[in-house]
mmCIF entry with sequence, helices, sheets and N, C-alpha, C, O atoms, coordinates in Angstrom:
data_MODEL
# 
_entry.id   MODEL 
# 
_entity.id                         1 
_entity.type                       polymer 
_entity.pdbx_number_of_molecules   1 
# 
_entity_poly.entity_id                      1 
_entity_poly.type                           'polypeptide(L)' 
_entity_poly.nstd_linkage                   no 
_entity_poly.nstd_monomer                   no 
_entity_poly.pdbx_seq_one_letter_code       MTLAKSLVVLTVLFGVHFIIATLQAEAIDPEGTVFFILLIIEMFFNSYQGL 
_entity_poly.pdbx_seq_one_letter_code_can   MTLAKSLVVLTVLFGVHFIIATLQAEAIDPEGTVFFILLIIEMFFNSYQGL 
_entity_poly.pdbx_strand_id                 A 
# 
loop_
_entity_poly_seq.entity_id 
_entity_poly_seq.num 
_entity_poly_seq.mon_id 
_entity_poly_seq.hetero 
1 1  MET n 
1 2  THR n 
1 3  LEU n 
1 4  ALA n 
1 5  LYS n 
1 6  SER n 
1 7  LEU n 
1 8  VAL n 
1 9  VAL n 
1 10 LEU n 
1 11 THR n 
1 12 VAL n 
1 13 LEU n 
1 14 PHE n 
1 15 GLY n 
1 16 VAL n 
1 17 HIS n 
1 18 PHE n 
1 19 ILE n 
1 20 ILE n 
1 21 ALA n 
1 22 THR n 
1 23 LEU n 
1 24 GLN n 
1 25 ALA n 
1 26 GLU n 
1 27 ALA n 
1 28 ILE n 
1 29 ASP n 
1 30 PRO n 
1 31 GLU n 
1 32 GLY n 
1 33 THR n 
1 34 VAL n 
1 35 PHE n 
1 36 PHE n 
1 37 ILE n 
1 38 LEU n 
1 39 LEU n 
1 40 ILE n 
1 41 ILE n 
1 42 GLU n 
1 43 MET n 
1 44 PHE n 
1 45 PHE n 
1 46 ASN n 
1 47 SER n 
1 48 TYR n 
1 49 GLN n 
1 50 GLY n 
1 51 LEU n 
# 
_struct_asym.id          A 
_struct_asym.entity_id   1 
# 
loop_
_struct_conf.conf_type_id 
_struct_conf.id 
_struct_conf.pdbx_PDB_helix_id 
_struct_conf.beg_label_comp_id 
_struct_conf.beg_label_asym_id 
_struct_conf.beg_label_seq_id 
_struct_conf.pdbx_beg_PDB_ins_code 
_struct_conf.end_label_comp_id 
_struct_conf.end_label_asym_id 
_struct_conf.end_label_seq_id 
_struct_conf.pdbx_end_PDB_ins_code 
_struct_conf.beg_auth_comp_id 
_struct_conf.beg_auth_asym_id 
_struct_conf.beg_auth_seq_id 
_struct_conf.end_auth_comp_id 
_struct_conf.end_auth_asym_id 
_struct_conf.end_auth_seq_id 
_struct_conf.pdbx_PDB_helix_class 
_struct_conf.details 
_struct_conf.pdbx_PDB_helix_length 
HELX_P HELX_P1 AA1 THR A 2  ? ILE A 28 ? THR A 2  ILE A 28 1 ? 27 
HELX_P HELX_P2 AA2 THR A 33 ? TYR A 48 ? THR A 33 TYR A 48 1 ? 16 
# 
_struct_conf_type.id          HELX_P 
_struct_conf_type.criteria    ? 
_struct_conf_type.reference   ? 
# 
loop_
_atom_site.group_PDB 
_atom_site.id 
_atom_site.type_symbol 
_atom_site.label_atom_id 
_atom_site.label_alt_id 
_atom_site.label_comp_id 
_atom_site.label_asym_id 
_atom_site.label_entity_id 
_atom_site.label_seq_id 
_atom_site.pdbx_PDB_ins_code 
_atom_site.Cartn_x 
_atom_site.Cartn_y 
_atom_site.Cartn_z 
_atom_site.occupancy 
_atom_site.B_iso_or_equiv 
_atom_site.pdbx_formal_charge 
_atom_site.auth_seq_id 
_atom_site.auth_comp_id 
_atom_site.auth_asym_id 
_atom_site.auth_atom_id 
_atom_site.pdbx_PDB_model_num 
ATOM 1   N N  . MET A 1 1  ? 113.741 103.484 82.671  1.00 0.00 ? 1  MET A N  1 
ATOM 2   C CA . MET A 1 1  ? 113.266 102.131 82.453  1.00 0.00 ? 1  MET A CA 1 
ATOM 3   C C  . MET A 1 1  ? 112.984 101.417 83.773  1.00 0.00 ? 1  MET A C  1 
ATOM 4   O O  . MET A 1 1  ? 112.016 100.664 83.878  1.00 0.00 ? 1  MET A O  1 
ATOM 5   N N  . THR A 1 2  ? 113.821 101.651 84.774  1.00 0.00 ? 2  THR A N  1 
ATOM 6   C CA . THR A 1 2  ? 113.584 101.001 86.059  1.00 0.00 ? 2  THR A CA 1 
ATOM 7   C C  . THR A 1 2  ? 112.337 101.557 86.737  1.00 0.00 ? 2  THR A C  1 
ATOM 8   O O  . THR A 1 2  ? 111.661 100.846 87.481  1.00 0.00 ? 2  THR A O  1 
ATOM 9   N N  . LEU A 1 3  ? 112.034 102.829 86.480  1.00 0.00 ? 3  LEU A N  1 
ATOM 10  C CA . LEU A 1 3  ? 110.812 103.402 87.036  1.00 0.00 ? 3  LEU A CA 1 
ATOM 11  C C  . LEU A 1 3  ? 109.586 102.725 86.445  1.00 0.00 ? 3  LEU A C  1 
ATOM 12  O O  . LEU A 1 3  ? 108.620 102.459 87.161  1.00 0.00 ? 3  LEU A O  1 
ATOM 13  N N  . ALA A 1 4  ? 109.612 102.446 85.163  1.00 0.00 ? 4  ALA A N  1 
ATOM 14  C CA . ALA A 1 4  ? 108.486 101.763 84.515  1.00 0.00 ? 4  ALA A CA 1 
ATOM 15  C C  . ALA A 1 4  ? 108.327 100.343 85.048  1.00 0.00 ? 4  ALA A C  1 
ATOM 16  O O  . ALA A 1 4  ? 107.206 99.883  85.270  1.00 0.00 ? 4  ALA A O  1 
ATOM 17  N N  . LYS A 1 5  ? 109.439 99.651  85.254  1.00 0.00 ? 5  LYS A N  1 
ATOM 18  C CA . LYS A 1 5  ? 109.365 98.291  85.790  1.00 0.00 ? 5  LYS A CA 1 
ATOM 19  C C  . LYS A 1 5  ? 108.802 98.283  87.207  1.00 0.00 ? 5  LYS A C  1 
ATOM 20  O O  . LYS A 1 5  ? 107.956 97.455  87.545  1.00 0.00 ? 5  LYS A O  1 
ATOM 21  N N  . SER A 1 6  ? 109.275 99.202  88.021  1.00 0.00 ? 6  SER A N  1 
ATOM 22  C CA . SER A 1 6  ? 108.779 99.242  89.395  1.00 0.00 ? 6  SER A CA 1 
ATOM 23  C C  . SER A 1 6  ? 107.314 99.653  89.445  1.00 0.00 ? 6  SER A C  1 
ATOM 24  O O  . SER A 1 6  ? 106.571 99.180  90.305  1.00 0.00 ? 6  SER A O  1 
ATOM 25  N N  . LEU A 1 7  ? 106.888 100.523 88.540  1.00 0.00 ? 7  LEU A N  1 
ATOM 26  C CA . LEU A 1 7  ? 105.484 100.918 88.483  1.00 0.00 ? 7  LEU A CA 1 
ATOM 27  C C  . LEU A 1 7  ? 104.594 99.747  88.097  1.00 0.00 ? 7  LEU A C  1 
ATOM 28  O O  . LEU A 1 7  ? 103.506 99.585  88.650  1.00 0.00 ? 7  LEU A O  1 
ATOM 29  N N  . VAL A 1 8  ? 105.042 98.941  87.163  1.00 0.00 ? 8  VAL A N  1 
ATOM 30  C CA . VAL A 1 8  ? 104.273 97.763  86.756  1.00 0.00 ? 8  VAL A CA 1 
ATOM 31  C C  . VAL A 1 8  ? 104.185 96.760  87.903  1.00 0.00 ? 8  VAL A C  1 
ATOM 32  O O  . VAL A 1 8  ? 103.123 96.189  88.149  1.00 0.00 ? 8  VAL A O  1 
ATOM 33  N N  . VAL A 1 9  ? 105.287 96.547  88.597  1.00 0.00 ? 9  VAL A N  1 
ATOM 34  C CA . VAL A 1 9  ? 105.289 95.599  89.715  1.00 0.00 ? 9  VAL A CA 1 
ATOM 35  C C  . VAL A 1 9  ? 104.366 96.078  90.828  1.00 0.00 ? 9  VAL A C  1 
ATOM 36  O O  . VAL A 1 9  ? 103.599 95.284  91.373  1.00 0.00 ? 9  VAL A O  1 
ATOM 37  N N  . LEU A 1 10 ? 104.426 97.352  91.172  1.00 0.00 ? 10 LEU A N  1 
ATOM 38  C CA . LEU A 1 10 ? 103.577 97.867  92.240  1.00 0.00 ? 10 LEU A CA 1 
ATOM 39  C C  . LEU A 1 10 ? 102.108 97.878  91.856  1.00 0.00 ? 10 LEU A C  1 
ATOM 40  O O  . LEU A 1 10 ? 101.247 97.629  92.699  1.00 0.00 ? 10 LEU A O  1 
ATOM 41  N N  . THR A 1 11 ? 101.812 98.162  90.602  1.00 0.00 ? 11 THR A N  1 
ATOM 42  C CA . THR A 1 11 ? 100.421 98.132  90.149  1.00 0.00 ? 11 THR A CA 1 
ATOM 43  C C  . THR A 1 11 ? 99.855  96.731  90.265  1.00 0.00 ? 11 THR A C  1 
ATOM 44  O O  . THR A 1 11 ? 98.731  96.548  90.733  1.00 0.00 ? 11 THR A O  1 
ATOM 45  N N  . VAL A 1 12 ? 100.614 95.755  89.848  1.00 0.00 ? 12 VAL A N  1 
ATOM 46  C CA . VAL A 1 12 ? 100.164 94.368  89.957  1.00 0.00 ? 12 VAL A CA 1 
ATOM 47  C C  . VAL A 1 12 ? 100.061 93.952  91.419  1.00 0.00 ? 12 VAL A C  1 
ATOM 48  O O  . VAL A 1 12 ? 99.103  93.285  91.810  1.00 0.00 ? 12 VAL A O  1 
ATOM 49  N N  . LEU A 1 13 ? 101.028 94.337  92.215  1.00 0.00 ? 13 LEU A N  1 
ATOM 50  C CA . LEU A 1 13 ? 101.061 93.918  93.613  1.00 0.00 ? 13 LEU A CA 1 
ATOM 51  C C  . LEU A 1 13 ? 99.905  94.494  94.422  1.00 0.00 ? 13 LEU A C  1 
ATOM 52  O O  . LEU A 1 13 ? 99.293  93.785  95.220  1.00 0.00 ? 13 LEU A O  1 
ATOM 53  N N  . PHE A 1 14 ? 99.605  95.769  94.223  1.00 0.00 ? 14 PHE A N  1 
ATOM 54  C CA . PHE A 1 14 ? 98.591  96.423  95.044  1.00 0.00 ? 14 PHE A CA 1 
ATOM 55  C C  . PHE A 1 14 ? 97.235  96.565  94.368  1.00 0.00 ? 14 PHE A C  1 
ATOM 56  O O  . PHE A 1 14 ? 96.261  96.905  95.039  1.00 0.00 ? 14 PHE A O  1 
ATOM 57  N N  . GLY A 1 15 ? 97.135  96.321  93.080  1.00 0.00 ? 15 GLY A N  1 
ATOM 58  C CA . GLY A 1 15 ? 95.889  96.595  92.387  1.00 0.00 ? 15 GLY A CA 1 
ATOM 59  C C  . GLY A 1 15 ? 95.080  95.406  91.936  1.00 0.00 ? 15 GLY A C  1 
ATOM 60  O O  . GLY A 1 15 ? 93.898  95.558  91.629  1.00 0.00 ? 15 GLY A O  1 
ATOM 61  N N  . VAL A 1 16 ? 95.664  94.236  91.883  1.00 0.00 ? 16 VAL A N  1 
ATOM 62  C CA . VAL A 1 16 ? 94.971  93.072  91.329  1.00 0.00 ? 16 VAL A CA 1 
ATOM 63  C C  . VAL A 1 16 ? 93.793  92.657  92.199  1.00 0.00 ? 16 VAL A C  1 
ATOM 64  O O  . VAL A 1 16 ? 92.741  92.301  91.669  1.00 0.00 ? 16 VAL A O  1 
ATOM 65  N N  . HIS A 1 17 ? 93.941  92.693  93.509  1.00 0.00 ? 17 HIS A N  1 
ATOM 66  C CA . HIS A 1 17 ? 92.846  92.238  94.366  1.00 0.00 ? 17 HIS A CA 1 
ATOM 67  C C  . HIS A 1 17 ? 91.632  93.161  94.280  1.00 0.00 ? 17 HIS A C  1 
ATOM 68  O O  . HIS A 1 17 ? 90.508  92.717  94.517  1.00 0.00 ? 17 HIS A O  1 
ATOM 69  N N  . PHE A 1 18 ? 91.841  94.457  93.939  1.00 0.00 ? 18 PHE A N  1 
ATOM 70  C CA . PHE A 1 18 ? 90.701  95.350  93.750  1.00 0.00 ? 18 PHE A CA 1 
ATOM 71  C C  . PHE A 1 18 ? 89.884  94.937  92.533  1.00 0.00 ? 18 PHE A C  1 
ATOM 72  O O  . PHE A 1 18 ? 88.654  94.920  92.579  1.00 0.00 ? 18 PHE A O  1 
ATOM 73  N N  . ILE A 1 19 ? 90.572  94.603  91.447  1.00 0.00 ? 19 ILE A N  1 
ATOM 74  C CA . ILE A 1 19 ? 89.882  94.210  90.216  1.00 0.00 ? 19 ILE A CA 1 
ATOM 75  C C  . ILE A 1 19 ? 89.155  92.885  90.414  1.00 0.00 ? 19 ILE A C  1 
ATOM 76  O O  . ILE A 1 19 ? 88.000  92.741  90.012  1.00 0.00 ? 19 ILE A O  1 
ATOM 77  N N  . ILE A 1 20 ? 89.822  91.926  91.028  1.00 0.00 ? 20 ILE A N  1 
ATOM 78  C CA . ILE A 1 20 ? 89.208  90.614  91.250  1.00 0.00 ? 20 ILE A CA 1 
ATOM 79  C C  . ILE A 1 20 ? 88.011  90.733  92.191  1.00 0.00 ? 20 ILE A C  1 
ATOM 80  O O  . ILE A 1 20 ? 86.972  90.120  91.947  1.00 0.00 ? 20 ILE A O  1 
ATOM 81  N N  . ALA A 1 21 ? 88.144  91.500  93.241  1.00 0.00 ? 21 ALA A N  1 
ATOM 82  C CA . ALA A 1 21 ? 87.050  91.644  94.204  1.00 0.00 ? 21 ALA A CA 1 
ATOM 83  C C  . ALA A 1 21 ? 85.836  92.302  93.574  1.00 0.00 ? 21 ALA A C  1 
ATOM 84  O O  . ALA A 1 21 ? 84.706  91.902  93.853  1.00 0.00 ? 21 ALA A O  1 
ATOM 85  N N  . THR A 1 22 ? 86.045  93.291  92.740  1.00 0.00 ? 22 THR A N  1 
ATOM 86  C CA . THR A 1 22 ? 84.921  93.972  92.104  1.00 0.00 ? 22 THR A CA 1 
ATOM 87  C C  . THR A 1 22 ? 84.204  93.064  91.135  1.00 0.00 ? 22 THR A C  1 
ATOM 88  O O  . THR A 1 22 ? 82.974  93.018  91.133  1.00 0.00 ? 22 THR A O  1 
ATOM 89  N N  . LEU A 1 23 ? 84.934  92.345  90.315  1.00 0.00 ? 23 LEU A N  1 
ATOM 90  C CA . LEU A 1 23 ? 84.303  91.475  89.328  1.00 0.00 ? 23 LEU A CA 1 
ATOM 91  C C  . LEU A 1 23 ? 83.594  90.295  89.982  1.00 0.00 ? 23 LEU A C  1 
ATOM 92  O O  . LEU A 1 23 ? 82.497  89.926  89.563  1.00 0.00 ? 23 LEU A O  1 
ATOM 93  N N  . GLN A 1 24 ? 84.195  89.708  90.984  1.00 0.00 ? 24 GLN A N  1 
ATOM 94  C CA . GLN A 1 24 ? 83.591  88.548  91.634  1.00 0.00 ? 24 GLN A CA 1 
ATOM 95  C C  . GLN A 1 24 ? 82.362  88.924  92.447  1.00 0.00 ? 24 GLN A C  1 
ATOM 96  O O  . GLN A 1 24 ? 81.383  88.178  92.470  1.00 0.00 ? 24 GLN A O  1 
ATOM 97  N N  . ALA A 1 25 ? 82.402  90.050  93.102  1.00 0.00 ? 25 ALA A N  1 
ATOM 98  C CA . ALA A 1 25 ? 81.284  90.428  93.963  1.00 0.00 ? 25 ALA A CA 1 
ATOM 99  C C  . ALA A 1 25 ? 80.014  90.652  93.160  1.00 0.00 ? 25 ALA A C  1 
ATOM 100 O O  . ALA A 1 25 ? 78.933  90.262  93.600  1.00 0.00 ? 25 ALA A O  1 
ATOM 101 N N  . GLU A 1 26 ? 80.122  91.267  92.001  1.00 0.00 ? 26 GLU A N  1 
ATOM 102 C CA . GLU A 1 26 ? 78.936  91.534  91.194  1.00 0.00 ? 26 GLU A CA 1 
ATOM 103 C C  . GLU A 1 26 ? 78.448  90.295  90.469  1.00 0.00 ? 26 GLU A C  1 
ATOM 104 O O  . GLU A 1 26 ? 77.245  90.142  90.259  1.00 0.00 ? 26 GLU A O  1 
ATOM 105 N N  . ALA A 1 27 ? 79.344  89.413  90.085  1.00 0.00 ? 27 ALA A N  1 
ATOM 106 C CA . ALA A 1 27 ? 78.954  88.249  89.291  1.00 0.00 ? 27 ALA A CA 1 
ATOM 107 C C  . ALA A 1 27 ? 78.433  87.099  90.148  1.00 0.00 ? 27 ALA A C  1 
ATOM 108 O O  . ALA A 1 27 ? 77.516  86.390  89.733  1.00 0.00 ? 27 ALA A O  1 
ATOM 109 N N  . ILE A 1 28 ? 78.995  86.905  91.316  1.00 0.00 ? 28 ILE A N  1 
ATOM 110 C CA . ILE A 1 28 ? 78.670  85.720  92.108  1.00 0.00 ? 28 ILE A CA 1 
ATOM 111 C C  . ILE A 1 28 ? 77.431  85.929  92.982  1.00 0.00 ? 28 ILE A C  1 
ATOM 112 O O  . ILE A 1 28 ? 76.523  85.098  92.983  1.00 0.00 ? 28 ILE A O  1 
ATOM 113 N N  . ASP A 1 29 ? 77.395  87.020  93.713  1.00 0.00 ? 29 ASP A N  1 
ATOM 114 C CA . ASP A 1 29 ? 76.366  87.166  94.747  1.00 0.00 ? 29 ASP A CA 1 
ATOM 115 C C  . ASP A 1 29 ? 75.732  88.556  94.696  1.00 0.00 ? 29 ASP A C  1 
ATOM 116 O O  . ASP A 1 29 ? 76.271  89.501  95.272  1.00 0.00 ? 29 ASP A O  1 
ATOM 117 N N  . PRO A 1 30 ? 74.612  88.686  94.025  1.00 0.00 ? 30 PRO A N  1 
ATOM 118 C CA . PRO A 1 30 ? 73.963  90.005  93.979  1.00 0.00 ? 30 PRO A CA 1 
ATOM 119 C C  . PRO A 1 30 ? 73.335  90.424  95.307  1.00 0.00 ? 30 PRO A C  1 
ATOM 120 O O  . PRO A 1 30 ? 73.014  91.600  95.483  1.00 0.00 ? 30 PRO A O  1 
ATOM 121 N N  . GLU A 1 31 ? 73.150  89.487  96.250  1.00 0.00 ? 31 GLU A N  1 
ATOM 122 C CA . GLU A 1 31 ? 72.553  89.831  97.549  1.00 0.00 ? 31 GLU A CA 1 
ATOM 123 C C  . GLU A 1 31 ? 73.510  90.605  98.445  1.00 0.00 ? 31 GLU A C  1 
ATOM 124 O O  . GLU A 1 31 ? 73.069  91.425  99.250  1.00 0.00 ? 31 GLU A O  1 
ATOM 125 N N  . GLY A 1 32 ? 74.788  90.366  98.323  1.00 0.00 ? 32 GLY A N  1 
ATOM 126 C CA . GLY A 1 32 ? 75.750  91.156  99.068  1.00 0.00 ? 32 GLY A CA 1 
ATOM 127 C C  . GLY A 1 32 ? 76.580  90.415  100.090 1.00 0.00 ? 32 GLY A C  1 
ATOM 128 O O  . GLY A 1 32 ? 77.430  91.036  100.728 1.00 0.00 ? 32 GLY A O  1 
ATOM 129 N N  . THR A 1 33 ? 76.383  89.122  100.284 1.00 0.00 ? 33 THR A N  1 
ATOM 130 C CA . THR A 1 33 ? 77.171  88.392  101.279 1.00 0.00 ? 33 THR A CA 1 
ATOM 131 C C  . THR A 1 33 ? 78.626  88.274  100.856 1.00 0.00 ? 33 THR A C  1 
ATOM 132 O O  . THR A 1 33 ? 79.531  88.522  101.652 1.00 0.00 ? 33 THR A O  1 
ATOM 133 N N  . VAL A 1 34 ? 78.849  87.897  99.610  1.00 0.00 ? 34 VAL A N  1 
ATOM 134 C CA . VAL A 1 34 ? 80.223  87.793  99.103  1.00 0.00 ? 34 VAL A CA 1 
ATOM 135 C C  . VAL A 1 34 ? 80.866  89.170  99.056  1.00 0.00 ? 34 VAL A C  1 
ATOM 136 O O  . VAL A 1 34 ? 82.057  89.311  99.330  1.00 0.00 ? 34 VAL A O  1 
ATOM 137 N N  . PHE A 1 35 ? 80.084  90.181  98.711  1.00 0.00 ? 35 PHE A N  1 
ATOM 138 C CA . PHE A 1 35 ? 80.613  91.540  98.684  1.00 0.00 ? 35 PHE A CA 1 
ATOM 139 C C  . PHE A 1 35 ? 81.092  91.960  100.070 1.00 0.00 ? 35 PHE A C  1 
ATOM 140 O O  . PHE A 1 35 ? 82.125  92.619  100.191 1.00 0.00 ? 35 PHE A O  1 
ATOM 141 N N  . PHE A 1 36 ? 80.362  91.592  101.107 1.00 0.00 ? 36 PHE A N  1 
ATOM 142 C CA . PHE A 1 36 ? 80.759  91.925  102.474 1.00 0.00 ? 36 PHE A CA 1 
ATOM 143 C C  . PHE A 1 36 ? 82.062  91.232  102.853 1.00 0.00 ? 36 PHE A C  1 
ATOM 144 O O  . PHE A 1 36 ? 82.929  91.847  103.474 1.00 0.00 ? 36 PHE A O  1 
ATOM 145 N N  . ILE A 1 37 ? 82.209  89.983  102.494 1.00 0.00 ? 37 ILE A N  1 
ATOM 146 C CA . ILE A 1 37 ? 83.439  89.241  102.789 1.00 0.00 ? 37 ILE A CA 1 
ATOM 147 C C  . ILE A 1 37 ? 84.618  89.838  102.027 1.00 0.00 ? 37 ILE A C  1 
ATOM 148 O O  . ILE A 1 37 ? 85.703  89.999  102.585 1.00 0.00 ? 37 ILE A O  1 
ATOM 149 N N  . LEU A 1 38 ? 84.406  90.165  100.757 1.00 0.00 ? 38 LEU A N  1 
ATOM 150 C CA . LEU A 1 38 ? 85.479  90.770  99.976  1.00 0.00 ? 38 LEU A CA 1 
ATOM 151 C C  . LEU A 1 38 ? 85.814  92.170  100.466 1.00 0.00 ? 38 LEU A C  1 
ATOM 152 O O  . LEU A 1 38 ? 86.955  92.612  100.339 1.00 0.00 ? 38 LEU A O  1 
ATOM 153 N N  . LEU A 1 39 ? 84.845  92.864  101.019 1.00 0.00 ? 39 LEU A N  1 
ATOM 154 C CA . LEU A 1 39 ? 85.106  94.170  101.614 1.00 0.00 ? 39 LEU A CA 1 
ATOM 155 C C  . LEU A 1 39 ? 86.025  94.044  102.824 1.00 0.00 ? 39 LEU A C  1 
ATOM 156 O O  . LEU A 1 39 ? 86.913  94.875  103.020 1.00 0.00 ? 39 LEU A O  1 
ATOM 157 N N  . ILE A 1 40 ? 85.818  93.016  103.631 1.00 0.00 ? 40 ILE A N  1 
ATOM 158 C CA . ILE A 1 40 ? 86.694  92.771  104.780 1.00 0.00 ? 40 ILE A CA 1 
ATOM 159 C C  . ILE A 1 40 ? 88.111  92.442  104.310 1.00 0.00 ? 40 ILE A C  1 
ATOM 160 O O  . ILE A 1 40 ? 89.085  92.919  104.893 1.00 0.00 ? 40 ILE A O  1 
ATOM 161 N N  . ILE A 1 41 ? 88.227  91.631  103.263 1.00 0.00 ? 41 ILE A N  1 
ATOM 162 C CA . ILE A 1 41 ? 89.546  91.304  102.714 1.00 0.00 ? 41 ILE A CA 1 
ATOM 163 C C  . ILE A 1 41 ? 90.218  92.556  102.168 1.00 0.00 ? 41 ILE A C  1 
ATOM 164 O O  . ILE A 1 41 ? 91.419  92.753  102.354 1.00 0.00 ? 41 ILE A O  1 
ATOM 165 N N  . GLU A 1 42 ? 89.448  93.399  101.499 1.00 0.00 ? 42 GLU A N  1 
ATOM 166 C CA . GLU A 1 42 ? 89.993  94.644  100.959 1.00 0.00 ? 42 GLU A CA 1 
ATOM 167 C C  . GLU A 1 42 ? 90.469  95.566  102.080 1.00 0.00 ? 42 GLU A C  1 
ATOM 168 O O  . GLU A 1 42 ? 91.511  96.208  101.947 1.00 0.00 ? 42 GLU A O  1 
ATOM 169 N N  . MET A 1 43 ? 89.733  95.638  103.162 1.00 0.00 ? 43 MET A N  1 
ATOM 170 C CA . MET A 1 43 ? 90.150  96.451  104.296 1.00 0.00 ? 43 MET A CA 1 
ATOM 171 C C  . MET A 1 43 ? 91.433  95.904  104.917 1.00 0.00 ? 43 MET A C  1 
ATOM 172 O O  . MET A 1 43 ? 92.274  96.677  105.377 1.00 0.00 ? 43 MET A O  1 
ATOM 173 N N  . PHE A 1 44 ? 91.592  94.585  104.935 1.00 0.00 ? 44 PHE A N  1 
ATOM 174 C CA . PHE A 1 44 ? 92.821  93.976  105.438 1.00 0.00 ? 44 PHE A CA 1 
ATOM 175 C C  . PHE A 1 44 ? 94.015  94.380  104.581 1.00 0.00 ? 44 PHE A C  1 
ATOM 176 O O  . PHE A 1 44 ? 95.058  94.763  105.111 1.00 0.00 ? 44 PHE A O  1 
ATOM 177 N N  . PHE A 1 45 ? 93.868  94.297  103.248 1.00 0.00 ? 45 PHE A N  1 
ATOM 178 C CA . PHE A 1 45 ? 94.959  94.692  102.364 1.00 0.00 ? 45 PHE A CA 1 
ATOM 179 C C  . PHE A 1 45 ? 95.272  96.177  102.492 1.00 0.00 ? 45 PHE A C  1 
ATOM 180 O O  . PHE A 1 45 ? 96.440  96.567  102.466 1.00 0.00 ? 45 PHE A O  1 
ATOM 181 N N  . ASN A 1 46 ? 94.257  97.000  102.628 1.00 0.00 ? 46 ASN A N  1 
ATOM 182 C CA . ASN A 1 46 ? 94.486  98.438  102.755 1.00 0.00 ? 46 ASN A CA 1 
ATOM 183 C C  . ASN A 1 46 ? 95.196  98.795  104.049 1.00 0.00 ? 46 ASN A C  1 
ATOM 184 O O  . ASN A 1 46 ? 95.944  99.772  104.087 1.00 0.00 ? 46 ASN A O  1 
ATOM 185 N N  . SER A 1 47 ? 94.982  98.039  105.094 1.00 0.00 ? 47 SER A N  1 
ATOM 186 C CA . SER A 1 47 ? 95.632  98.352  106.357 1.00 0.00 ? 47 SER A CA 1 
ATOM 187 C C  . SER A 1 47 ? 97.139  98.109  106.306 1.00 0.00 ? 47 SER A C  1 
ATOM 188 O O  . SER A 1 47 ? 97.882  98.733  107.063 1.00 0.00 ? 47 SER A O  1 
ATOM 189 N N  . TYR A 1 48 ? 97.604  97.226  105.442 1.00 0.00 ? 48 TYR A N  1 
ATOM 190 C CA . TYR A 1 48 ? 99.037  96.954  105.313 1.00 0.00 ? 48 TYR A CA 1 
ATOM 191 C C  . TYR A 1 48 ? 99.683  97.663  104.135 1.00 0.00 ? 48 TYR A C  1 
ATOM 192 O O  . TYR A 1 48 ? 100.884 97.505  103.918 1.00 0.00 ? 48 TYR A O  1 
ATOM 193 N N  . GLN A 1 49 ? 98.938  98.429  103.376 1.00 0.00 ? 49 GLN A N  1 
ATOM 194 C CA . GLN A 1 49 ? 99.484  99.041  102.175 1.00 0.00 ? 49 GLN A CA 1 
ATOM 195 C C  . GLN A 1 49 ? 100.482 100.158 102.489 1.00 0.00 ? 49 GLN A C  1 
ATOM 196 O O  . GLN A 1 49 ? 101.382 100.413 101.689 1.00 0.00 ? 49 GLN A O  1 
ATOM 197 N N  . GLY A 1 50 ? 100.341 100.816 103.615 1.00 0.00 ? 50 GLY A N  1 
ATOM 198 C CA . GLY A 1 50 ? 101.236 101.913 103.940 1.00 0.00 ? 50 GLY A CA 1 
ATOM 199 C C  . GLY A 1 50 ? 102.505 101.503 104.657 1.00 0.00 ? 50 GLY A C  1 
ATOM 200 O O  . GLY A 1 50 ? 103.346 102.356 104.942 1.00 0.00 ? 50 GLY A O  1 
ATOM 201 N N  . LEU A 1 51 ? 102.671 100.237 104.955 1.00 0.00 ? 51 LEU A N  1 
ATOM 202 C CA . LEU A 1 51 ? 103.856 99.800  105.699 1.00 0.00 ? 51 LEU A CA 1 
ATOM 203 C C  . LEU A 1 51 ? 105.082 99.749  104.833 1.00 0.00 ? 51 LEU A C  1 
ATOM 204 O O  . LEU A 1 51 ? 106.162 99.401  105.311 1.00 0.00 ? 51 LEU A O  1 
# 
Protein backbone atom coordinates (compact mmCIF):
# COMPACT_ATOMS: atom_id res chain seq x y z
CA MET A 1 0.00 0.00 0.00
CA THR A 2 2.82 2.42 0.75
CA LEU A 3 4.35 1.66 -2.64
CA ALA A 4 1.10 2.68 -4.34
CA LYS A 5 0.93 5.90 -2.32
CA SER A 6 4.50 6.84 -3.12
CA LEU A 7 3.95 6.04 -6.80
CA VAL A 8 0.94 8.35 -6.92
CA VAL A 9 2.84 11.14 -5.18
CA LEU A 10 5.84 10.84 -7.50
CA THR A 11 3.66 10.69 -10.60
CA VAL A 12 1.90 13.88 -9.59
CA LEU A 13 5.13 15.56 -8.52
CA PHE A 14 7.14 14.82 -11.65
CA GLY A 15 4.48 14.37 -14.31
CA VAL A 16 1.95 17.18 -14.03
CA HIS A 17 4.07 19.85 -15.68
CA PHE A 18 4.53 17.62 -18.76
CA ILE A 19 0.77 17.31 -19.22
CA ILE A 20 0.13 21.01 -18.64
CA ALA A 21 2.95 22.08 -20.95
CA THR A 22 1.75 19.86 -23.78
CA LEU A 23 -1.86 20.97 -23.59
CA GLN A 24 -1.08 24.67 -23.23
CA ALA A 25 1.50 24.80 -25.98
CA GLU A 26 -0.83 23.39 -28.62
CA ALA A 27 -3.91 25.35 -27.55
CA ILE A 28 -2.45 28.79 -26.91
CA ASP A 29 0.24 29.42 -29.51
CA PRO A 30 0.42 27.43 -32.74
CA GLU A 31 3.39 29.56 -33.94
CA GLY A 32 5.71 28.10 -31.33
CA THR A 33 6.74 30.96 -29.02
CA VAL A 34 4.91 29.58 -25.99
CA PHE A 35 6.13 26.10 -26.89
CA PHE A 36 9.73 27.37 -26.80
CA ILE A 37 9.24 28.95 -23.37
CA LEU A 38 7.59 25.80 -22.02
CA LEU A 39 10.43 23.75 -23.47
CA ILE A 40 12.91 25.81 -21.44
CA ILE A 41 10.80 25.27 -18.30
CA GLU A 42 10.65 21.55 -19.04
CA MET A 43 14.43 21.41 -19.42
CA PHE A 44 14.77 23.17 -16.05
CA PHE A 45 12.57 20.58 -14.34
CA ASN A 46 14.41 17.72 -16.03
CA SER A 47 17.77 18.99 -14.85
CA TYR A 48 16.68 18.67 -11.19
CA GLN A 49 14.77 15.41 -11.53
CA GLY A 50 17.77 13.19 -10.80
CA LEU A 51 18.81 14.93 -7.59
